[in-house]
Backbone as a ProteinNet text record, in pm:
[ID]
protein_1_A
[PRIMARY]
XXXXXXXXXXXXXXXXXXXXXXXXXXXXXXXXXXXXXXXXXXXXXXXXXXXXXXXXXXXXXXXXXXXXXXXXXXXXXXXXXXXXXXXXXXXXXXXXXXXXXXXXXXXXXXXXXXXXXXXXXXXXXXXXXXXXXXXXXXXXXXXXXXXXXXXXXXXXXXXXXXXXXXXXXXXXXXXXXXXXXXXXXXXXXXXXXXXXXXXXXXXXXXXXXXXXX
[TERTIARY]
84	0	87.7	57.6	140.2	113.5	218.3	203.1	160.2	104.8	67.2	192.7	182.6	296.7	268.6	371.5	357.3	299	295.8	242.2	99.7	6.4	-134	-185.9	-272.5	-334.2	-473.9	-520.4	-656.5	-741	-865	-960	-1016.1	-1047.5	-1119.6	-1264.8	-1360.3	-1501.3	-1522.7	-1602.4	-1627.6	-1679.7	-1654.5	-1704.1	-1612.5	-1674.7	-1602.9	-1678.4	-1606.9	-1669	-1661.3	-1773.5	-1775	-1767.3	-1655.5	-1627.9	-1690.5	-1822.1	-1894.5	-2027.5	-2075.5	-2210	-2299.3	-2244.9	-2317.3	-2404	-2535.3	-2626.3	-2613.9	-2589.1	-2574.4	-2451.9	-2339.1	-2216.2	-2232.6	-2291.6	-2309.7	-2392.6	-2497.8	-2585.2	-2508.5	-2433.3	-2360.9	-2252.4	-2173.7	-2065.2	-2120.2	-2226.4	-2288.6	-2336.5	-2398	-2445.5	-2329.2	-2215.6	-2099.5	-2038.2	-2041.6	-1982.6	-2073.8	-2202.9	-2301.5	-2269	-2220.2	-2197.1	-2072.2	-1995	-1862.7	-1853.1	-1966.5	-1965.9	-1924.5	-1941.5	-1902.6	-2024.9	-2007	-2105.3	-2064.3	-2139.3	-2101	-2168.9	-2088	-2137	-2090.4	-2180.3	-2139.8	-2095.8	-2016.7	-1974.8	-2096	-2198.8	-2321.1	-2392.9	-2397	-2459.8	-2391.9	-2261.2	-2183.2	-2174.7	-2242.6	-2240.4	-2098.8	-2016.1	-1881.3	-1886.2	-1810.5	-1809.5	-1743.9	-1785.1	-1722.6	-1591.3	-1479.1	-1351.7	-1340.3	-1253.1	-1228.7	-1147.4	-1201.2	-1133.3	-1052.9	-930.8	-848.3	-732	-742.8	-641.4	-654.8	-550	-554.7	-564.6	-592.2	-616.3	-729.1	-787.6	-889	-829.6	-706.1	-640.3	-624	-580.9	-558.8	-688.7	-796.6	-923.7	-983.4	-966.6	-1013.4	-937.9	-808	-727.7	-768.4	-797.5	-840.7	-964.3	-1061.4	-1185.4	-1163.2	-1086	-1062.7	-984.4	-881.9	-801.4	-881.6	-966.5	-1048.8	-1142	-1199.3	-1294	-1224.9	-1109.7	-1041	-985	-941.4	-891	-1002.2	-1122.3	-1234.7	-1292.9	-1280.1	-1348.7	-1256.2	-1130.1	-1040.4	-1069	-1150.6	-1186	-1129.2	-1108	-1072	-1182.3	-1142	-1238.9	-1213.5	-1321.7	-1315.2	-1380.5	-1306.3	-1358.1	-1353	-1443.4	-1447.2	-1435.3	-1349.6	-1354.8	-1368.3	-1466.4	-1495.2	-1536.4	-1535.4	-1571.2	-1594.9	-1643.3	-1683.2	-1591.1	-1521.7	-1420.6	-1462.1	-1472.5	-1519.1	-1401.8	-1378.6	-1262.1	-1263.2	-1378.9	-1388.6	-1376.3	-1377.6	-1361.8	-1229.5	-1132.7	-999.6	-1005.1	-1099.5	-1110.2	-1200.7	-1253	-1349.8	-1483.7	-1564.6	-1542.2	-1444.2	-1411.1	-1305.8	-1324.9	-1220.4	-1228.5	-1328.3	-1376.3	-1474.2	-1616.2	-1639.3	-1769.3	-1884	-1866.7	-1973.3	-1994.4	-1886.9	-1899.8	-1978.6	-1971.2	-2049.5	-2199.2	-2238.1	-2379.3	-2423.7	-2328.6	-2361.9	-2396.7	-2421.9	-2452.1	-2579.7	-2669.6	-2793.7	-2783.4	-2661.3	-2638.6	-2734.1	-2746.8	-2836.2	-2760.3	-2765.5	-2691	-2760.6	-2888.6	-2952.8	-2885.1	-2857.1	-2786.4	-2644.2	-2578.2	-2441.3	-2434.5	-2528.1	-2529.9	-2557.5	-2646.7	-2675.4	-2551.3	-2472.6	-2349.1	-2250.1	-2238.7	-2150.8	-2195.9	-2325.5	-2378.6	-2357.9	-2384.9	-2370.8	-2226.7	-2133.5	-1992.3	-1943.9	-1991.4	-1954.5	-2013.7	-2137.3	-2201.7	-2129.5	-2092.3	-2021.1	-1885.9	-1820.5	-1687.5	-1692.7	-1807.9	-1822.9	-1747	-1701.4	-1624.5	-1717.6	-1677.9	-1758.6	-1726.6	-1617.5	-1574.5	-1673.1	-1741.3	-1837.3	-1784.7	-1655.7	-1597.6	-1594.9	-1609.9	-1606.6	-1572.8	-1534.4	-1512.1	-1534.5	-1573.7	-1588.1	-1464.1	-1423.3	-1313.5	-1364.9	-1324.6	-1349.8	-1221.6	-1184.8	-1071	-1121	-1100.4	-1128.5	-1000	-1008.3	-893.6	-935.7	-861.7	-883.8	-775.9	-819.6	-726.7	-738.6	-623.4	-617.5	-589.3	-626.3	-608.1	-464.7	-365.2	-227.4	-183.8	-278	-246.7	-204.6	-200.4	-163.1	-273.2	-235.5	-331.1	-310.6	-421.8	-418.9	-521.2	-486	-569	-606.9	-728.7	-776.6	-855	-811.9	-869.1	-942.1	-1059.9	-1135.3	-1181.2	-1183.2	-1230.6	-1322.5	-1419.9	-1502.4	-1518.8	-1486.6	-1493.7	-1620.4	-1663	-1783.7	-1810.4	-1938.8	-1978.5	-2093.5	-2103.2	-2212.2	-2333.1	-2451.7	-2574.7	-2650.9	-2734.8	-2822.6	-2953.2	-3066.7	-3084.8	-3054.3	-3040.2	-3014.6	-3128.4	-3092.7	-3191.6	-3183	-3297.8	-3305.2	-3307.5	-3369.7	-3385.4	-3310.6	-3235.1	-3156.4	-3023.8	-2946.9	-2815.4	-2824.5	-2720.2	-2715.2	-2607.9	-2594.7	-2490.7	-2509	-2401.4	-2400.7	-2443	-2489	-2523.1	-2615.6	-2719	-2814.2	-2759	-2639.6	-2586.5	-2465.6	-2440.7	-2321.6	-2358.1	-2311.8	-2328.3	-2192	-2173.3	-2042.8	-2015.8	-1888	-1848	-1911.2	-1964.3	-2022.9	-2169.4	-2230.9	-2370.2	-2447.1	-2579.3	-2666.2	-2741.2	-2749.1	-2815.3	-2719.3	-2775.4	-2697.4	-2691.5	-2597.9	-2597.1	-2729.8	-2792.2	-2919.7	-3034.3	-3013.5	-3115.3	-3087.2	-2973.6	-2936	-2971.3	-3029.7	-3045.5	-2911.2	-2905.5	-2776.5	-2714.4	-2799.7	-2744.1	-2671.1	-2729.7	-2666.5	-2545.1	-2555	-2446.3	-2321.6	-2340	-2225.7	-2191.6	-2256.9	-2228.5	-2092.7	-2049.5	-1925.5	-1959.1	-1899.5	-1919.9	-1786.8	-1782	-1660.6	-1539.8	-1563.6	-1454.4	-1419.9	-1492.5	-1460.9	-1588.2	-1583.6	-1698.3	-1728.5	-1855.6	-1895.7	-1863	-1914.9	-1899.9	-1760.4	-1723.5	-1594.6	-1580.8	-1688.1	-1682.4	-1671.5	-1743.6	-1734.4	-1595.6	-1534	-1399.3	-1298.8	-1314.1	-1226.4	-1252.2	-1380.2	-1415	-1360	-1359.4	-1304.3	-1157.6	-1081.9	-941	-929.7	-1014.4	-1017	-1052.9	-1153.9	-1197.3	-1085.8	-1015.6	-911	-797.8	-763.8	-647.3	-680.3	-802.9	-832.4	-934.9	-1028.7	-1136.2	-1095.4	-1157.9	-1121.7	-1141.3	-1051.8	-1060.6	-1166.5
-118.6	0	123.9	214.6	333.5	433	491.3	590.5	724.2	809	943.7	1020.3	1097.6	1173.8	1322.6	1402.3	1546.6	1610.1	1538.5	1591	1542.8	1635.1	1599	1627.2	1539.8	1554.4	1612.1	1677.8	1729.2	1646.2	1624.6	1555.2	1651.1	1597.4	1671.6	1625	1715.6	1674.2	1555.2	1461.6	1339.5	1232.9	1108.1	998.1	974.3	952.7	924.2	815.4	711.9	602.4	631.4	618.5	622.2	478.6	444.9	305.1	272.5	268.2	237.4	173.1	88.6	32.9	87.7	178.1	235.5	350.9	334.8	433.1	569.5	569.5	696.3	772.6	703.3	767.6	813.3	728.5	762.9	889.4	899.2	1016.3	1142.9	1135.8	1253.3	1296.1	1199.7	1235.8	1281.9	1217.2	1258.4	1402.5	1439.3	1576.5	1676.1	1638.2	1727.2	1742.6	1635.1	1637.7	1701.1	1704.6	1745.4	1878.6	1981	2108.6	2112.2	2003.9	2011.2	1945	1906.5	1862.2	1718.8	1631.9	1491.9	1403.1	1301.3	1194.8	1086.9	1074.7	988.4	852.3	747.8	610.5	539.1	468.6	398.7	256.5	201.6	61.7	-29.8	5.7	-74	-70.2	47.6	59.1	-31.5	-49.2	-129.9	-277	-311	-449.3	-496.3	-404.2	-444.2	-512	-618.8	-684	-594	-610.1	-534.5	-602.4	-532.4	-594	-618.1	-708.8	-736.1	-621.2	-557.1	-443.3	-495.3	-535	-594.3	-504	-374.1	-279.1	-248.9	-192	-160.7	-10.6	67.4	211.1	250.4	367.9	419.3	441.3	492.1	516	386.7	281.4	154.2	98.6	104.8	51.1	137.5	268.6	354.3	321.8	299.6	267.3	133.4	34.9	-96.7	-81.5	-4.9	13.1	93.4	200.3	284.8	210.4	136.7	62.4	-47.6	-115.5	-222	-163.9	-46.9	13	66.4	130	183	70.4	-38.4	-153	-217.5	-223.8	-289.1	-204.9	-71.3	16.4	95	111.3	196.1	344.2	379.8	518	561	690.6	734.9	694.9	656.1	609.9	678.7	721.6	788.6	698.8	670.7	587	662.7	625.4	680.7	564.8	581.6	490.8	577.1	546.2	632.2	548.3	610.9	537.7	629	567.4	635.2	587.5	680.1	646.4	702.6	615.6	654.2	652.9	765.1	777.7	674.3	653.9	560.3	415	387.2	249.7	235.5	320.6	316.2	330.9	413.1	439.3	345.9	243.4	154.7	227.6	187.9	80.7	113.6	241.1	276.9	220	154.4	100.2	-15.5	-63.7	-173	-121.6	6.4	66	-3.7	-36.2	-103.4	-245.4	-311.3	-449.8	-458.5	-355.7	-355.7	-358.5	-317.7	-319	-454.7	-547.3	-682.2	-687.4	-807.8	-824.2	-753.1	-728.5	-659.9	-509	-456.5	-311.5	-245.9	-308.3	-260.1	-163.5	-34.6	62.6	99	65.2	76.3	-17.7	-138.7	-236.6	-189.7	-132.2	-86.3	25.5	121.1	230.2	177.4	78.6	17.9	-49.9	-113.4	-179	-77.8	38.1	143.8	186.9	213.3	257.5	151.8	25.5	-82.4	-97.4	-89.5	-106	9.5	129.7	244.1	230.1	183.8	164.8	57.8	-52	-160.5	-115.2	-27.6	17.6	116.9	183.5	281.2	410.6	432.6	553	671.1	787.3	907	976.2	937.6	1003.5	973.8	1077.1	1060.9	1122.3	1147.7	1204.7	1105	1156.1	1071	1158.2	1092.6	1167.6	1077.6	1141.3	1074.6	1102.9	1002.9	1015.8	978.1	1053.3	1014.9	1035	934.7	945.2	921.6	1019.7	1004.1	966.1	866.9	826.4	829.1	902.3	900.8	813.2	714.2	623.8	646.2	656.3	673.1	537.3	521.8	391.6	338.3	425.4	376.5	341.9	347.8	310.7	425	545.6	663.4	693.9	727.1	749.5	886.1	947.5	1069.6	1054.1	1101.9	1084.5	1219.3	1224.1	1344.4	1302.5	1351.3	1307.3	1422.9	1393.2	1489.4	1427.1	1507.7	1461.6	1567.8	1521.3	1610.8	1548.6	1627.1	1578.3	1629.8	1559	1597.4	1502.2	1484.6	1402.6	1310.5	1202.1	1106.6	1149.4	1117.6	1134.4	1002.3	986.4	868.8	909.6	872	789.8	867.5	795.6	861.4	956.7	1060.5	1160.9	1190.1	1187.8	1230.1	1115.6	1141.7	1040.4	1076.4	1186.1	1224.1	1147.5	1160.7	1097.8	946.6	882.6	736.5	693.6	563.1	511.8	558.1	608.5	650.8	797.4	862	1004.3	1041.8	960.7	1004.5	1010.4	954.8	958.9	1051.9	1136.5	1221.3	1368	1449.3	1594.8	1657	1722.8	1783.2	1903.8	1931.9	2046.7	2175.2	2255	2382.1	2375.2	2257.3	2237.7	2171.1	2182.1	2111.7	1997.8	2002.1	1896.4	1780.5	1660.3	1547.7	1556.7	1482.3	1471.6	1415.3	1330.2	1272.3	1371.9	1488.4	1592.8	1700.9	1691.2	1791.1	1743.9	1832.1	1803.8	1810.1	1765	1757.6	1895.4	1998.8	2131.9	2179.5	2153.3	2196	2110	1981.2	1890	1918.6	1957.9	1974.5	2120.3	2211.8	2353.1	2390.7	2509.9	2564	2663	2643.7	2733	2795.6	2930	3003.2	2951.7	2928.2	2889.5	2743	2660.4	2517.5	2436.1	2331.5	2243.8	2173.9	2135.4	2075.7	1927.4	1849.4	1703.9	1657.9	1540.3	1480.3	1457.9	1411.2	1385.2	1515.7	1617.8	1747.8	1808.5	1788.7	1841.5	1771.9	1641.2	1570.2	1616.4	1638.9	1678.6	1816.8	1908	2041.3	2031.4	1944.4	1924.7	1862	1761.1	1695	1795.5	1876.7	1975.7	2074	2121	2220.5	2168	2040.4	1986.6	1908.6	1854.3	1761.6	1809.8	1893.2	1931.4	2052	2066.8	2179.7	2312.8	2405.5	2536.3	2622.8
0	0	0	-92.2	-106	5.2	58.5	163.6	105.1	190.4	148.9	107.5	3.4	-43.9	-29.8	-57.5	-44	-168.9	-280.1	-405.1	-421.8	-433.9	-445.9	-585.3	-632.1	-762.9	-748.1	-853.1	-855.6	-951.3	-911.9	-997	-1101.6	-1217.8	-1319.5	-1316.7	-1339.8	-1339.9	-1432.3	-1387.6	-1462.4	-1369.7	-1402	-1320.9	-1200.6	-1086.1	-962.7	-888	-846.1	-771.8	-622.7	-554.8	-409.3	-360.2	-299.7	-263.6	-129	-127.7	-4.7	-38.5	54	44.6	156.4	236.9	350.1	300.1	308	250.1	317.4	448.6	518.1	471.6	461.8	413.8	269.7	187.4	46.8	31.8	109.2	101.5	140.3	249.3	295.7	196.8	146.9	55.3	-78.7	-124.5	-250.8	-241.7	-129.3	-112.3	-115.1	-58.2	-57.2	-196.3	-275.7	-409.2	-513.9	-485.6	-585.5	-654.5	-583.1	-651.2	-738.8	-745.3	-808.1	-945.6	-1002.6	-1141.2	-1165.7	-1067.1	-1085.3	-1106.7	-1188.2	-1200.1	-1100.4	-994.5	-883	-896.2	-888	-895.1	-769.1	-702.7	-580.8	-612.2	-522.3	-536.3	-537.6	-461	-459.9	-593.4	-658	-789.8	-891.8	-875.7	-969.2	-927.9	-818.7	-765.9	-733.9	-688.5	-648.6	-512.7	-493.6	-362.3	-258.1	-134	-26.1	12	3	37.1	187.1	224.4	365.9	424.4	524.4	588	707.1	679.9	784.6	824.6	793.8	837.6	985.6	1042.8	1185.4	1211.8	1106.8	1120.8	1026.8	1051.7	960.3	822.1	816.6	688.6	608.9	675.6	606.5	549	625.8	577.7	466.1	474.4	365.1	236.5	247.8	129.7	69.3	153.1	103.1	15.1	61.5	-14.5	-142.4	-131.6	-249.3	-356.9	-316	-413	-481.1	-405.2	-464.8	-570.7	-542.9	-637.3	-762.2	-744.9	-863.6	-949.3	-886.1	-961.7	-1043.6	-985.6	-1052.9	-1165.8	-1156	-1250.7	-1342.7	-1304.2	-1380.7	-1364.2	-1264.7	-1237.4	-1102	-1081.1	-946.6	-848.3	-728.8	-629.2	-496.1	-435	-305.2	-201.1	-94.3	14	144.8	232.3	367.3	465.4	566	679.9	803.6	882.9	996.9	1115.8	1232.6	1352.2	1469.9	1574.9	1697.5	1808.8	1871.5	1971.7	2107.3	2205.8	2338.9	2436.2	2499.9	2588.1	2700	2763.4	2874.1	2834.8	2704.6	2654	2579.7	2616.1	2553.4	2401.2	2355.3	2212.7	2136.2	2200.8	2134.1	2116.3	2017.6	1921.4	1808.9	1786.7	1692.1	1553.9	1503.9	1367.6	1357.1	1471.2	1472	1494.9	1474.6	1504.5	1432.8	1305	1230.5	1281.2	1322.2	1369.6	1498.9	1580.6	1704.3	1674.9	1554.8	1517.3	1464	1447.7	1402.1	1254.9	1204	1061.2	1018.4	1114	1081.6	1087.4	1111.4	1120	1220.1	1335.8	1440.5	1531	1497.8	1575.2	1705.9	1717.8	1847.5	1946.4	1901.1	1983.1	2012.2	1911.2	1929.4	2032.8	2025.1	2122.7	2262.8	2272.5	2402.7	2458.7	2371.3	2415.6	2471.8	2404.8	2455.3	2593.9	2608.5	2737	2845	2812.4	2910.5	2957	2863.9	2900.4	2986.8	2957.7	3041.2	3181.5	3187.8	3317.7	3399.3	3333.2	3401.1	3453.8	3378.9	3419.1	3534.3	3550.5	3656.7	3632.7	3509.2	3479.1	3450	3496.4	3475.5	3343.4	3278.4	3154.7	3042.8	2995	2886.7	2757.6	2750.8	2630	2515.5	2394.9	2275.6	2155.6	2046.6	1923.2	1802.8	1694.6	1566	1482.2	1404.4	1308.7	1170.4	1070.1	930.9	852.1	774.4	684.1	542.3	456.4	314.4	243.4	156.7	74.9	-70.9	-152.9	-297.3	-358.9	-435	-503.3	-653.4	-718.5	-863	-927	-1054.4	-1119.9	-1118.3	-1103.4	-1096.4	-953.3	-858.8	-720.8	-630.9	-685.8	-606	-504.6	-381.4	-273.4	-208.3	-169	-88.6	23.9	143.8	262.1	322.8	379.4	445.6	570.2	687.7	814.4	883.8	937.5	1015.8	1146.2	1251.8	1382.6	1442.6	1522.8	1602.6	1740.4	1843.8	1981.3	2048	2150.3	2222.5	2337.4	2369.6	2484.4	2447.4	2524.4	2508.4	2590.1	2539.6	2616.3	2616.4	2715.6	2721.2	2786.8	2729.7	2610.2	2481.8	2370.7	2242	2206.4	2128.8	2091.3	1941.7	1876.6	1736.8	1638.6	1524.3	1419.7	1292.4	1295.6	1179.2	1180.7	1072	1068.2	1066.4	1118	1119.8	1218.7	1237.6	1326.4	1469.8	1529.1	1669.4	1687.6	1581.2	1587.1	1703.2	1733.9	1836.5	1978.5	2002.4	2139.2	2151.9	2051.8	2051.4	2037.7	2132.9	2127.9	2101.2	1985.8	1956.2	2045.1	2066.3	2147.5	2094.4	2185.3	2146.3	2108.2	2119.2	2081.7	2195.3	2189.4	2283.5	2215.3	2083.2	2006.5	1981.4	1971.3	1920.9	1768.9	1708.9	1563.3	1513.6	1594.2	1556.3	1552.7	1614.7	1614.2	1510.1	1442.6	1343.4	1203.2	1124.2	982.6	913.4	788.8	720.5	701.4	681.1	661.2	786.3	902.2	1027	1059.4	1036.4	1070.2	987.2	863.4	773.9	744.7	812.8	787.6	846.6	812.4	867.1	977.3	1092.8	1206.4	1243.9	1239.4	1275.2	1195.6	1066.8	978.4	975.7	1052.8	1053.9	1040.6	958.7	942.3	1073.6	1094.3	1221.6	1227.1	1133.6	1144	1102.8	1149.1	1115.2	965.6	902.2	758.1	680.1	724.3	658.2	675	791.6	813.4	721.5	705.8	612.2	469.2	436.9	300.1	267	362.1	337.8	294.9	360.6	324.5	185.6	159.6	29.2	-80.4	-55.7	-154.3	-186.9	-85.7	-103.2	-191.5	-174.7	-245.5	-371.1	-381.2	-491.4	-591.8	-549.7	-641.2	-725.7	-842.2	-930.7	-861	-886.1	-824.4	-892.1
[MASK]
+++++++++++++++++++++++++++++++++++++++++++++++++++++++++++++++++++++++++++++++++++++++++++++++++++++++++++++++++++++++++++++++++++++++++++++++++++++++++++++++++++++++++++++++++++++++++++++++++++++++++++++++++++++

């Protein structure tokens, strides 16, 4: 796997593969890309198999997905690997965030597991943060990475029906609403010069270096 380099390439408007089968991620990234003139195709639309994500970092797993998609299609591919990290659980579920939801993608169960483990541990630390890493892979194997994080606190019970995953139990710093209570415009807007969500923060970096000026 090629390491990140100091020289970055820019995409030209055209076809771009989103290397994900996660409908929530696809919706969010598609909305961010929509104003930039790309014809976006998802890995699911192309019936591409989901590669085994056996990396030990968000960057490694994002690269696995992006490389698999660009190899299969011959097109540039953008992948996201993201997760929810809880301070009182030593950063878990982290890169295993989706696995905590089981094969049925039951994030209600996953959020309950987080709450139960914190209760069992007796720790008062309710700090948590989301991480998103975007990786763009080019057909020749060249890779570029963009990482975003947002820190905040856990709440229980979960609140809100917006978003997906662990959003309903996370309140970002400087807010009273959970991500689950925020619409997409609020979740991905820029506040005081910085995007709110982890994925939006990663996308701002990606946009600055990769998208047409």
